[in-house]
PyMOL Python script that loads the backbone (N, CA, C, O; Angstrom):
from pymol import cmd

cmd.read_pdbstr("""\
ATOM      1  N   MET A   1     -25.537  -9.025  15.751  1.00  0.00           N
ATOM      2  CA  MET A   1     -25.535  -9.017  14.311  1.00  0.00           C
ATOM      3  C   MET A   1     -26.264 -10.272  13.854  1.00  0.00           C
ATOM      4  O   MET A   1     -25.813 -11.392  14.095  1.00  0.00           O
ATOM      5  N   ALA A   2     -27.366 -10.072  13.210  1.00  0.00           N
ATOM      6  CA  ALA A   2     -28.267 -11.178  12.894  1.00  0.00           C
ATOM      7  C   ALA A   2     -27.646 -12.229  11.984  1.00  0.00           C
ATOM      8  O   ALA A   2     -27.930 -13.416  12.145  1.00  0.00           O
ATOM      9  N   LEU A   3     -26.823 -11.836  11.053  1.00  0.00           N
ATOM     10  CA  LEU A   3     -26.280 -12.779  10.070  1.00  0.00           C
ATOM     11  C   LEU A   3     -24.823 -13.135  10.334  1.00  0.00           C
ATOM     12  O   LEU A   3     -24.103 -13.504   9.406  1.00  0.00           O
ATOM     13  N   HIS A   4     -24.374 -13.031  11.589  1.00  0.00           N
ATOM     14  CA  HIS A   4     -22.957 -13.262  11.870  1.00  0.00           C
ATOM     15  C   HIS A   4     -22.508 -14.670  11.487  1.00  0.00           C
ATOM     16  O   HIS A   4     -21.380 -14.839  11.023  1.00  0.00           O
ATOM     17  N   ALA A   5     -23.334 -15.663  11.663  1.00  0.00           N
ATOM     18  CA  ALA A   5     -22.937 -17.039  11.324  1.00  0.00           C
ATOM     19  C   ALA A   5     -22.734 -17.176   9.811  1.00  0.00           C
ATOM     20  O   ALA A   5     -21.787 -17.817   9.358  1.00  0.00           O
ATOM     21  N   GLU A   6     -23.626 -16.572   9.049  1.00  0.00           N
ATOM     22  CA  GLU A   6     -23.499 -16.616   7.585  1.00  0.00           C
ATOM     23  C   GLU A   6     -22.255 -15.863   7.115  1.00  0.00           C
ATOM     24  O   GLU A   6     -21.545 -16.319   6.218  1.00  0.00           O
ATOM     25  N   ILE A   7     -22.002 -14.718   7.724  1.00  0.00           N
ATOM     26  CA  ILE A   7     -20.814 -13.928   7.374  1.00  0.00           C
ATOM     27  C   ILE A   7     -19.549 -14.708   7.713  1.00  0.00           C
ATOM     28  O   ILE A   7     -18.621 -14.763   6.906  1.00  0.00           O
ATOM     29  N   ALA A   8     -19.505 -15.304   8.886  1.00  0.00           N
ATOM     30  CA  ALA A   8     -18.336 -16.088   9.300  1.00  0.00           C
ATOM     31  C   ALA A   8     -18.109 -17.256   8.346  1.00  0.00           C
ATOM     32  O   ALA A   8     -16.973 -17.544   7.969  1.00  0.00           O
ATOM     33  N   ARG A   9     -19.175 -17.914   7.964  1.00  0.00           N
ATOM     34  CA  ARG A   9     -19.060 -19.060   7.049  1.00  0.00           C
ATOM     35  C   ARG A   9     -18.566 -18.591   5.667  1.00  0.00           C
ATOM     36  O   ARG A   9     -17.693 -19.227   5.076  1.00  0.00           O
ATOM     37  N   THR A  10     -19.114 -17.501   5.160  1.00  0.00           N
ATOM     38  CA  THR A  10     -18.738 -16.984   3.846  1.00  0.00           C
ATOM     39  C   THR A  10     -17.283 -16.544   3.821  1.00  0.00           C
ATOM     40  O   THR A  10     -16.565 -16.822   2.860  1.00  0.00           O
ATOM     41  N   LEU A  11     -16.840 -15.852   4.878  1.00  0.00           N
ATOM     42  CA  LEU A  11     -15.466 -15.349   4.930  1.00  0.00           C
ATOM     43  C   LEU A  11     -14.470 -16.399   5.398  1.00  0.00           C
ATOM     44  O   LEU A  11     -13.263 -16.244   5.211  1.00  0.00           O
ATOM     45  N   GLY A  12     -14.973 -17.466   6.006  1.00  0.00           N
ATOM     46  CA  GLY A  12     -14.083 -18.497   6.525  1.00  0.00           C
ATOM     47  C   GLY A  12     -13.289 -18.030   7.726  1.00  0.00           C
ATOM     48  O   GLY A  12     -12.154 -18.458   7.934  1.00  0.00           O
ATOM     49  N   MET A  13     -13.890 -17.146   8.523  1.00  0.00           N
ATOM     50  CA  MET A  13     -13.220 -16.648   9.732  1.00  0.00           C
ATOM     51  C   MET A  13     -14.258 -16.377  10.803  1.00  0.00           C
ATOM     52  O   MET A  13     -15.421 -16.121  10.491  1.00  0.00           O
ATOM     53  N   PRO A  14     -13.850 -16.429  12.063  1.00  0.00           N
ATOM     54  CA  PRO A  14     -14.820 -16.212  13.141  1.00  0.00           C
ATOM     55  C   PRO A  14     -15.233 -14.751  13.267  1.00  0.00           C
ATOM     56  O   PRO A  14     -14.520 -13.845  12.837  1.00  0.00           O
ATOM     57  N   VAL A  15     -16.390 -14.547  13.860  1.00  0.00           N
ATOM     58  CA  VAL A  15     -16.900 -13.217  14.177  1.00  0.00           C
ATOM     59  C   VAL A  15     -16.902 -13.096  15.693  1.00  0.00           C
ATOM     60  O   VAL A  15     -17.393 -13.986  16.387  1.00  0.00           O
ATOM     61  N   PHE A  16     -16.361 -12.011  16.206  1.00  0.00           N
ATOM     62  CA  PHE A  16     -16.291 -11.795  17.649  1.00  0.00           C
ATOM     63  C   PHE A  16     -17.153 -10.604  18.030  1.00  0.00           C
ATOM     64  O   PHE A  16     -17.316  -9.671  17.243  1.00  0.00           O
ATOM     65  N   PHE A  17     -17.699 -10.634  19.224  1.00  0.00           N
ATOM     66  CA  PHE A  17     -18.510  -9.540  19.735  1.00  0.00           C
ATOM     67  C   PHE A  17     -17.900  -9.018  21.029  1.00  0.00           C
ATOM     68  O   PHE A  17     -17.393  -9.788  21.845  1.00  0.00           O
ATOM     69  N   CYS A  18     -17.954  -7.713  21.205  1.00  0.00           N
ATOM     70  CA  CYS A  18     -17.482  -7.098  22.448  1.00  0.00           C
ATOM     71  C   CYS A  18     -18.601  -7.149  23.480  1.00  0.00           C
ATOM     72  O   CYS A  18     -19.776  -7.303  23.145  1.00  0.00           O
ATOM     73  N   GLU A  19     -18.208  -7.017  24.743  1.00  0.00           N
ATOM     74  CA  GLU A  19     -19.188  -6.973  25.823  1.00  0.00           C
ATOM     75  C   GLU A  19     -19.923  -5.639  25.810  1.00  0.00           C
ATOM     76  O   GLU A  19     -19.376  -4.622  25.383  1.00  0.00           O
ATOM     77  N   LYS A  20     -21.167  -5.652  26.281  1.00  0.00           N
ATOM     78  CA  LYS A  20     -21.958  -4.426  26.379  1.00  0.00           C
ATOM     79  C   LYS A  20     -21.252  -3.425  27.286  1.00  0.00           C
ATOM     80  O   LYS A  20     -20.576  -3.800  28.244  1.00  0.00           O
ATOM     81  N   ALA A  21     -21.420  -2.152  26.969  1.00  0.00           N
ATOM     82  CA  ALA A  21     -20.893  -1.047  27.780  1.00  0.00           C
ATOM     83  C   ALA A  21     -19.395  -1.176  28.025  1.00  0.00           C
ATOM     84  O   ALA A  21     -18.911  -0.865  29.114  1.00  0.00           O
ATOM     85  N   SER A  22     -18.658  -1.637  27.012  1.00  0.00           N
ATOM     86  CA  SER A  22     -17.203  -1.790  27.120  1.00  0.00           C
ATOM     87  C   SER A  22     -16.513  -1.156  25.911  1.00  0.00           C
ATOM     88  O   SER A  22     -15.926  -1.873  25.100  1.00  0.00           O
ATOM     89  N   PRO A  23     -16.570   0.171  25.774  1.00  0.00           N
ATOM     90  CA  PRO A  23     -16.015   0.812  24.584  1.00  0.00           C
ATOM     91  C   PRO A  23     -14.518   0.590  24.409  1.00  0.00           C
ATOM     92  O   PRO A  23     -14.015   0.685  23.290  1.00  0.00           O
ATOM     93  N   TRP A  24     -13.790   0.296  25.493  1.00  0.00           N
ATOM     94  CA  TRP A  24     -12.355   0.047  25.374  1.00  0.00           C
ATOM     95  C   TRP A  24     -12.053  -1.237  24.621  1.00  0.00           C
ATOM     96  O   TRP A  24     -10.914  -1.459  24.212  1.00  0.00           O
ATOM     97  N   GLN A  25     -13.058  -2.087  24.431  1.00  0.00           N
ATOM     98  CA  GLN A  25     -12.864  -3.326  23.683  1.00  0.00           C
ATOM     99  C   GLN A  25     -13.007  -3.105  22.172  1.00  0.00           C
ATOM    100  O   GLN A  25     -12.738  -4.010  21.383  1.00  0.00           O
ATOM    101  N   ARG A  26     -13.422  -1.920  21.780  1.00  0.00           N
ATOM    102  CA  ARG A  26     -13.646  -1.652  20.364  1.00  0.00           C
ATOM    103  C   ARG A  26     -13.211  -0.231  19.981  1.00  0.00           C
ATOM    104  O   ARG A  26     -14.029   0.566  19.524  1.00  0.00           O
ATOM    105  N   PRO A  27     -11.934   0.081  20.165  1.00  0.00           N
ATOM    106  CA  PRO A  27     -11.484   1.452  19.905  1.00  0.00           C
ATOM    107  C   PRO A  27     -11.658   1.903  18.455  1.00  0.00           C
ATOM    108  O   PRO A  27     -12.004   3.060  18.215  1.00  0.00           O
ATOM    109  N   SER A  28     -11.428   1.028  17.494  1.00  0.00           N
ATOM    110  CA  SER A  28     -11.598   1.430  16.090  1.00  0.00           C
ATOM    111  C   SER A  28     -13.055   1.765  15.800  1.00  0.00           C
ATOM    112  O   SER A  28     -13.356   2.728  15.094  1.00  0.00           O
ATOM    113  N   ASN A  29     -13.951   0.960  16.354  1.00  0.00           N
ATOM    114  CA  ASN A  29     -15.376   1.212  16.170  1.00  0.00           C
ATOM    115  C   ASN A  29     -15.776   2.542  16.790  1.00  0.00           C
ATOM    116  O   ASN A  29     -16.503   3.323  16.175  1.00  0.00           O
ATOM    117  N   GLU A  30     -15.306   2.802  18.002  1.00  0.00           N
ATOM    118  CA  GLU A  30     -15.645   4.049  18.680  1.00  0.00           C
ATOM    119  C   GLU A  30     -15.072   5.250  17.933  1.00  0.00           C
ATOM    120  O   GLU A  30     -15.727   6.287  17.826  1.00  0.00           O
ATOM    121  N   ASN A  31     -13.849   5.114  17.416  1.00  0.00           N
ATOM    122  CA  ASN A  31     -13.253   6.197  16.643  1.00  0.00           C
ATOM    123  C   ASN A  31     -14.065   6.460  15.379  1.00  0.00           C
ATOM    124  O   ASN A  31     -14.330   7.612  15.034  1.00  0.00           O
ATOM    125  N   THR A  32     -14.455   5.399  14.694  1.00  0.00           N
ATOM    126  CA  THR A  32     -15.246   5.556  13.472  1.00  0.00           C
ATOM    127  C   THR A  32     -16.593   6.193  13.780  1.00  0.00           C
ATOM    128  O   THR A  32     -17.064   7.040  13.021  1.00  0.00           O
ATOM    129  N   ASN A  33     -17.220   5.795  14.886  1.00  0.00           N
ATOM    130  CA  ASN A  33     -18.479   6.439  15.276  1.00  0.00           C
ATOM    131  C   ASN A  33     -18.290   7.936  15.467  1.00  0.00           C
ATOM    132  O   ASN A  33     -19.136   8.729  15.052  1.00  0.00           O
ATOM    133  N   GLY A  34     -17.190   8.322  16.091  1.00  0.00           N
ATOM    134  CA  GLY A  34     -16.909   9.740  16.292  1.00  0.00           C
ATOM    135  C   GLY A  34     -16.733  10.475  14.973  1.00  0.00           C
ATOM    136  O   GLY A  34     -17.219  11.595  14.810  1.00  0.00           O
ATOM    137  N   LEU A  35     -16.032   9.842  14.024  1.00  0.00           N
ATOM    138  CA  LEU A  35     -15.858  10.455  12.712  1.00  0.00           C
ATOM    139  C   LEU A  35     -17.194  10.583  11.989  1.00  0.00           C
ATOM    140  O   LEU A  35     -17.466  11.606  11.359  1.00  0.00           O
ATOM    141  N   LEU A  36     -18.021   9.552  12.077  1.00  0.00           N
ATOM    142  CA  LEU A  36     -19.331   9.590  11.418  1.00  0.00           C
ATOM    143  C   LEU A  36     -20.228  10.664  12.022  1.00  0.00           C
ATOM    144  O   LEU A  36     -21.045  11.257  11.317  1.00  0.00           O
ATOM    145  N   ARG A  37     -20.082  10.919  13.319  1.00  0.00           N
ATOM    146  CA  ARG A  37     -20.921  11.932  13.969  1.00  0.00           C
ATOM    147  C   ARG A  37     -20.558  13.337  13.521  1.00  0.00           C
ATOM    148  O   ARG A  37     -21.319  14.275  13.762  1.00  0.00           O
ATOM    149  N   GLN A  38     -19.410  13.503  12.871  1.00  0.00           N
ATOM    150  CA  GLN A  38     -19.095  14.803  12.279  1.00  0.00           C
ATOM    151  C   GLN A  38     -20.044  15.085  11.106  1.00  0.00           C
ATOM    152  O   GLN A  38     -20.294  16.240  10.761  1.00  0.00           O
ATOM    153  N   TYR A  39     -20.557  14.028  10.511  1.00  0.00           N
ATOM    154  CA  TYR A  39     -21.471  14.157   9.378  1.00  0.00           C
ATOM    155  C   TYR A  39     -22.925  13.955   9.792  1.00  0.00           C
ATOM    156  O   TYR A  39     -23.826  14.627   9.291  1.00  0.00           O
ATOM    157  N   PHE A  40     -23.136  13.023  10.710  1.00  0.00           N
ATOM    158  CA  PHE A  40     -24.489  12.651  11.122  1.00  0.00           C
ATOM    159  C   PHE A  40     -24.549  12.635  12.648  1.00  0.00           C
ATOM    160  O   PHE A  40     -23.939  11.767  13.274  1.00  0.00           O
ATOM    161  N   PRO A  41     -25.266  13.569  13.256  1.00  0.00           N
ATOM    162  CA  PRO A  41     -25.363  13.575  14.718  1.00  0.00           C
ATOM    163  C   PRO A  41     -25.955  12.270  15.244  1.00  0.00           C
ATOM    164  O   PRO A  41     -26.702  11.591  14.539  1.00  0.00           O
ATOM    165  N   LYS A  42     -25.620  11.925  16.479  1.00  0.00           N
ATOM    166  CA  LYS A  42     -26.130  10.700  17.105  1.00  0.00           C
ATOM    167  C   LYS A  42     -27.657  10.682  17.010  1.00  0.00           C
ATOM    168  O   LYS A  42     -28.320  11.686  17.274  1.00  0.00           O
ATOM    169  N   GLY A  43     -28.192   9.545  16.636  1.00  0.00           N
ATOM    170  CA  GLY A  43     -29.637   9.404  16.510  1.00  0.00           C
ATOM    171  C   GLY A  43     -30.178   9.798  15.152  1.00  0.00           C
ATOM    172  O   GLY A  43     -31.388   9.738  14.932  1.00  0.00           O
ATOM    173  N   SER A  44     -29.298  10.206  14.223  1.00  0.00           N
ATOM    174  CA  SER A  44     -29.751  10.591  12.884  1.00  0.00           C
ATOM    175  C   SER A  44     -30.383   9.410  12.171  1.00  0.00           C
ATOM    176  O   SER A  44     -29.963   8.266  12.342  1.00  0.00           O
ATOM    177  N   ASP A  45     -31.384   9.699  11.380  1.00  0.00           N
ATOM    178  CA  ASP A  45     -32.029   8.681  10.560  1.00  0.00           C
ATOM    179  C   ASP A  45     -31.333   8.673   9.202  1.00  0.00           C
ATOM    180  O   ASP A  45     -31.542   9.572   8.387  1.00  0.00           O
ATOM    181  N   LEU A  46     -30.512   7.664   8.964  1.00  0.00           N
ATOM    182  CA  LEU A  46     -29.753   7.604   7.712  1.00  0.00           C
ATOM    183  C   LEU A  46     -30.641   7.352   6.507  1.00  0.00           C
ATOM    184  O   LEU A  46     -30.203   7.533   5.371  1.00  0.00           O
ATOM    185  N   ARG A  47     -31.879   6.938   6.731  1.00  0.00           N
ATOM    186  CA  ARG A  47     -32.796   6.693   5.619  1.00  0.00           C
ATOM    187  C   ARG A  47     -33.162   7.969   4.882  1.00  0.00           C
ATOM    188  O   ARG A  47     -33.624   7.907   3.742  1.00  0.00           O
ATOM    189  N   VAL A  48     -32.964   9.130   5.508  1.00  0.00           N
ATOM    190  CA  VAL A  48     -33.317  10.392   4.845  1.00  0.00           C
ATOM    191  C   VAL A  48     -32.215  10.856   3.894  1.00  0.00           C
ATOM    192  O   VAL A  48     -32.394  11.843   3.180  1.00  0.00           O
ATOM    193  N   HIS A  49     -31.083  10.162   3.875  1.00  0.00           N
ATOM    194  CA  HIS A  49     -29.971  10.525   3.005  1.00  0.00           C
ATOM    195  C   HIS A  49     -29.933   9.602   1.794  1.00  0.00           C
ATOM    196  O   HIS A  49     -30.168   8.398   1.903  1.00  0.00           O
ATOM    197  N   ALA A  50     -29.638  10.181   0.653  1.00  0.00           N
ATOM    198  CA  ALA A  50     -29.524   9.384  -0.567  1.00  0.00           C
ATOM    199  C   ALA A  50     -28.295   8.476  -0.466  1.00  0.00           C
ATOM    200  O   ALA A  50     -27.297   8.856   0.147  1.00  0.00           O
ATOM    201  N   PRO A  51     -28.356   7.291  -1.057  1.00  0.00           N
ATOM    202  CA  PRO A  51     -27.187   6.403  -1.046  1.00  0.00           C
ATOM    203  C   PRO A  51     -25.926   7.082  -1.588  1.00  0.00           C
ATOM    204  O   PRO A  51     -24.819   6.805  -1.127  1.00  0.00           O
ATOM    205  N   GLU A  52     -26.097   7.953  -2.550  1.00  0.00           N
ATOM    206  CA  GLU A  52     -24.949   8.669  -3.108  1.00  0.00           C
ATOM    207  C   GLU A  52     -24.288   9.561  -2.064  1.00  0.00           C
ATOM    208  O   GLU A  52     -23.063   9.677  -2.023  1.00  0.00           O
ATOM    209  N   ASP A  53     -25.107  10.194  -1.215  1.00  0.00           N
ATOM    210  CA  ASP A  53     -24.570  11.051  -0.151  1.00  0.00           C
ATOM    211  C   ASP A  53     -23.810  10.227   0.877  1.00  0.00           C
ATOM    212  O   ASP A  53     -22.755  10.644   1.355  1.00  0.00           O
ATOM    213  N   LEU A  54     -24.341   9.065   1.217  1.00  0.00           N
ATOM    214  CA  LEU A  54     -23.655   8.184   2.161  1.00  0.00           C
ATOM    215  C   LEU A  54     -22.351   7.672   1.560  1.00  0.00           C
ATOM    216  O   LEU A  54     -21.359   7.513   2.272  1.00  0.00           O
ATOM    217  N   ALA A  55     -22.346   7.416   0.259  1.00  0.00           N
ATOM    218  CA  ALA A  55     -21.127   6.954  -0.412  1.00  0.00           C
ATOM    219  C   ALA A  55     -20.048   8.032  -0.395  1.00  0.00           C
ATOM    220  O   ALA A  55     -18.865   7.712  -0.280  1.00  0.00           O
ATOM    221  N   VAL A  56     -20.429   9.293  -0.508  1.00  0.00           N
ATOM    222  CA  VAL A  56     -19.461  10.395  -0.450  1.00  0.00           C
ATOM    223  C   VAL A  56     -18.799  10.427   0.922  1.00  0.00           C
ATOM    224  O   VAL A  56     -17.581  10.585   1.017  1.00  0.00           O
ATOM    225  N   VAL A  57     -19.586  10.279   1.982  1.00  0.00           N
ATOM    226  CA  VAL A  57     -19.038  10.264   3.344  1.00  0.00           C
ATOM    227  C   VAL A  57     -18.099   9.066   3.511  1.00  0.00           C
ATOM    228  O   VAL A  57     -17.007   9.209   4.061  1.00  0.00           O
ATOM    229  N   ALA A  58     -18.513   7.903   3.045  1.00  0.00           N
ATOM    230  CA  ALA A  58     -17.667   6.709   3.148  1.00  0.00           C
ATOM    231  C   ALA A  58     -16.353   6.924   2.415  1.00  0.00           C
ATOM    232  O   ALA A  58     -15.295   6.562   2.930  1.00  0.00           O
ATOM    233  N   ALA A  59     -16.401   7.504   1.226  1.00  0.00           N
ATOM    234  CA  ALA A  59     -15.182   7.760   0.454  1.00  0.00           C
ATOM    235  C   ALA A  59     -14.262   8.732   1.194  1.00  0.00           C
ATOM    236  O   ALA A  59     -13.048   8.531   1.236  1.00  0.00           O
ATOM    237  N   GLU A  60     -14.839   9.781   1.775  1.00  0.00           N
ATOM    238  CA  GLU A  60     -14.020  10.743   2.524  1.00  0.00           C
ATOM    239  C   GLU A  60     -13.328  10.069   3.704  1.00  0.00           C
ATOM    240  O   GLU A  60     -12.145  10.302   3.952  1.00  0.00           O
ATOM    241  N   LEU A  61     -14.064   9.240   4.425  1.00  0.00           N
ATOM    242  CA  LEU A  61     -13.471   8.559   5.582  1.00  0.00           C
ATOM    243  C   LEU A  61     -12.417   7.535   5.150  1.00  0.00           C
ATOM    244  O   LEU A  61     -11.409   7.360   5.835  1.00  0.00           O
ATOM    245  N   ASN A  62     -12.641   6.867   4.031  1.00  0.00           N
ATOM    246  CA  ASN A  62     -11.675   5.875   3.551  1.00  0.00           C
ATOM    247  C   ASN A  62     -10.423   6.507   2.959  1.00  0.00           C
ATOM    248  O   ASN A  62      -9.418   5.823   2.763  1.00  0.00           O
ATOM    249  N   GLU A  63     -10.473   7.799   2.674  1.00  0.00           N
ATOM    250  CA  GLU A  63      -9.300   8.513   2.169  1.00  0.00           C
ATOM    251  C   GLU A  63      -8.586   9.291   3.271  1.00  0.00           C
ATOM    252  O   GLU A  63      -7.632  10.019   3.000  1.00  0.00           O
ATOM    253  N   ARG A  64      -9.039   9.141   4.494  1.00  0.00           N
ATOM    254  CA  ARG A  64      -8.442   9.855   5.639  1.00  0.00           C
ATOM    255  C   ARG A  64      -7.309   9.017   6.219  1.00  0.00           C
ATOM    256  O   ARG A  64      -7.536   7.873   6.614  1.00  0.00           O
ATOM    257  N   PRO A  65      -6.086   9.564   6.279  1.00  0.00           N
ATOM    258  CA  PRO A  65      -4.963   8.804   6.853  1.00  0.00           C
ATOM    259  C   PRO A  65      -5.222   8.452   8.316  1.00  0.00           C
ATOM    260  O   PRO A  65      -5.826   9.229   9.055  1.00  0.00           O
ATOM    261  N   ARG A  66      -4.759   7.276   8.721  1.00  0.00           N
ATOM    262  CA  ARG A  66      -4.961   6.801  10.089  1.00  0.00           C
ATOM    263  C   ARG A  66      -3.625   6.478  10.732  1.00  0.00           C
ATOM    264  O   ARG A  66      -2.788   5.797  10.138  1.00  0.00           O
ATOM    265  N   LYS A  67      -3.429   6.964  11.938  1.00  0.00           N
ATOM    266  CA  LYS A  67      -2.200   6.688  12.679  1.00  0.00           C
ATOM    267  C   LYS A  67      -1.986   5.186  12.829  1.00  0.00           C
ATOM    268  O   LYS A  67      -0.866   4.695  12.689  1.00  0.00           O
ATOM    269  N   THR A  68      -3.081   4.448  13.119  1.00  0.00           N
ATOM    270  CA  THR A  68      -2.966   2.999  13.325  1.00  0.00           C
ATOM    271  C   THR A  68      -2.551   2.253  12.062  1.00  0.00           C
ATOM    272  O   THR A  68      -2.160   1.088  12.131  1.00  0.00           O
ATOM    273  N   LEU A  69      -2.634   2.915  10.909  1.00  0.00           N
ATOM    274  CA  LEU A  69      -2.216   2.317   9.639  1.00  0.00           C
ATOM    275  C   LEU A  69      -0.891   2.902   9.164  1.00  0.00           C
ATOM    276  O   LEU A  69      -0.555   2.813   7.983  1.00  0.00           O
ATOM    277  N   GLY A  70      -0.140   3.500  10.086  1.00  0.00           N
ATOM    278  CA  GLY A  70       1.132   4.119   9.697  1.00  0.00           C
ATOM    279  C   GLY A  70       0.920   5.306   8.778  1.00  0.00           C
ATOM    280  O   GLY A  70       1.739   5.575   7.899  1.00  0.00           O
ATOM    281  N   TRP A  71      -0.167   6.006   8.982  1.00  0.00           N
ATOM    282  CA  TRP A  71      -0.591   7.181   8.218  1.00  0.00           C
ATOM    283  C   TRP A  71      -0.997   6.855   6.789  1.00  0.00           C
ATOM    284  O   TRP A  71      -1.110   7.754   5.956  1.00  0.00           O
ATOM    285  N   ALA A  72      -1.215   5.590   6.502  1.00  0.00           N
ATOM    286  CA  ALA A  72      -1.834   5.207   5.233  1.00  0.00           C
ATOM    287  C   ALA A  72      -3.342   5.376   5.392  1.00  0.00           C
ATOM    288  O   ALA A  72      -3.842   5.564   6.501  1.00  0.00           O
ATOM    289  N   THR A  73      -4.044   5.309   4.297  1.00  0.00           N
ATOM    290  CA  THR A  73      -5.498   5.384   4.361  1.00  0.00           C
ATOM    291  C   THR A  73      -6.083   3.979   4.265  1.00  0.00           C
ATOM    292  O   THR A  73      -5.432   3.071   3.748  1.00  0.00           O
ATOM    293  N   PRO A  74      -7.292   3.794   4.752  1.00  0.00           N
ATOM    294  CA  PRO A  74      -7.936   2.491   4.568  1.00  0.00           C
ATOM    295  C   PRO A  74      -8.006   2.111   3.085  1.00  0.00           C
ATOM    296  O   PRO A  74      -7.828   0.945   2.732  1.00  0.00           O
ATOM    297  N   ALA A  75      -8.263   3.085   2.229  1.00  0.00           N
ATOM    298  CA  ALA A  75      -8.330   2.814   0.789  1.00  0.00           C
ATOM    299  C   ALA A  75      -6.980   2.312   0.275  1.00  0.00           C
ATOM    300  O   ALA A  75      -6.928   1.408  -0.559  1.00  0.00           O
ATOM    301  N   ASP A  76      -5.886   2.901   0.774  1.00  0.00           N
ATOM    302  CA  ASP A  76      -4.538   2.436   0.377  1.00  0.00           C
ATOM    303  C   ASP A  76      -4.347   0.975   0.764  1.00  0.00           C
ATOM    304  O   ASP A  76      -3.833   0.178  -0.020  1.00  0.00           O
ATOM    305  N   ARG A  77      -4.760   0.634   1.964  1.00  0.00           N
ATOM    306  CA  ARG A  77      -4.568  -0.734   2.456  1.00  0.00           C
ATOM    307  C   ARG A  77      -5.409  -1.740   1.670  1.00  0.00           C
ATOM    308  O   ARG A  77      -4.938  -2.832   1.354  1.00  0.00           O
ATOM    309  N   VAL A  78      -6.631  -1.378   1.360  1.00  0.00           N
ATOM    310  CA  VAL A  78      -7.490  -2.272   0.575  1.00  0.00           C
ATOM    311  C   VAL A  78      -6.890  -2.474  -0.813  1.00  0.00           C
ATOM    312  O   VAL A  78      -6.839  -3.594  -1.322  1.00  0.00           O
ATOM    313  N   GLU A  79      -6.437  -1.379  -1.420  1.00  0.00           N
ATOM    314  CA  GLU A  79      -5.816  -1.475  -2.751  1.00  0.00           C
ATOM    315  C   GLU A  79      -4.576  -2.369  -2.730  1.00  0.00           C
ATOM    316  O   GLU A  79      -4.393  -3.200  -3.619  1.00  0.00           O
ATOM    317  N   ALA A  80      -3.732  -2.200  -1.723  1.00  0.00           N
ATOM    318  CA  ALA A  80      -2.526  -3.036  -1.606  1.00  0.00           C
ATOM    319  C   ALA A  80      -2.899  -4.503  -1.436  1.00  0.00           C
ATOM    320  O   ALA A  80      -2.266  -5.382  -2.022  1.00  0.00           O
ATOM    321  N   PHE A  81      -3.921  -4.764  -0.640  1.00  0.00           N
ATOM    322  CA  PHE A  81      -4.368  -6.139  -0.427  1.00  0.00           C
ATOM    323  C   PHE A  81      -4.888  -6.747  -1.728  1.00  0.00           C
ATOM    324  O   PHE A  81      -4.594  -7.900  -2.043  1.00  0.00           O
ATOM    325  N   GLN A  82      -5.653  -5.973  -2.472  1.00  0.00           N
ATOM    326  CA  GLN A  82      -6.220  -6.464  -3.730  1.00  0.00           C
ATOM    327  C   GLN A  82      -5.123  -6.746  -4.772  1.00  0.00           C
ATOM    328  O   GLN A  82      -5.282  -7.612  -5.633  1.00  0.00           O
ATOM    329  N   ARG A  83      -4.027  -6.013  -4.681  1.00  0.00           N
ATOM    330  CA  ARG A  83      -2.896  -6.257  -5.603  1.00  0.00           C
ATOM    331  C   ARG A  83      -2.064  -7.437  -5.142  1.00  0.00           C
ATOM    332  O   ARG A  83      -1.128  -7.844  -5.831  1.00  0.00           O
ATOM    333  N   GLY A  84      -2.394  -7.991  -3.985  1.00  0.00           N
ATOM    334  CA  GLY A  84      -1.651  -9.139  -3.469  1.00  0.00           C
ATOM    335  C   GLY A  84      -0.486  -8.745  -2.596  1.00  0.00           C
ATOM    336  O   GLY A  84       0.325  -9.596  -2.230  1.00  0.00           O
ATOM    337  N   GLY A  85      -0.384  -7.484  -2.255  1.00  0.00           N
ATOM    338  CA  GLY A  85       0.686  -7.019  -1.387  1.00  0.00           C
ATOM    339  C   GLY A  85       0.325  -7.208   0.070  1.00  0.00           C
ATOM    340  O   GLY A  85      -0.727  -7.749   0.409  1.00  0.00           O
ATOM    341  N   THR A  86       1.214  -6.754   0.914  1.00  0.00           N
ATOM    342  CA  THR A  86       0.937  -6.836   2.343  1.00  0.00           C
ATOM    343  C   THR A  86       0.105  -5.648   2.755  1.00  0.00           C
ATOM    344  O   THR A  86       0.167  -4.578   2.149  1.00  0.00           O
ATOM    345  N   ILE A  87      -0.664  -5.853   3.782  1.00  0.00           N
ATOM    346  CA  ILE A  87      -1.480  -4.747   4.267  1.00  0.00           C
ATOM    347  C   ILE A  87      -0.839  -4.216   5.515  1.00  0.00           C
ATOM    348  O   ILE A  87      -1.349  -3.270   6.116  1.00  0.00           O
TER     349      ILE A  87
END
""", "prot")
cmd.dss("prot")
cmd.show_as("cartoon", "prot")
cmd.util.cbc("prot")
cmd.orient("prot")
């Protein structure tokens, strides 16, 4: 990630990278890739999709309940965090 140092500095937290060819080190990432492939096959050129279309997919995924979140949605957790509650 080219701007990881800037992101870490802006957020005030470290950025970590997984080792190559180690999908077990990034299960959430691998799960999200699988969900995205339901919409966009591997190797798809996302530049051919309008930003609005990509936003619809993002909204659908953020409204999908996740077992790892106690069946809450990512959107629920972000909203709770923004209200100052616990995530």
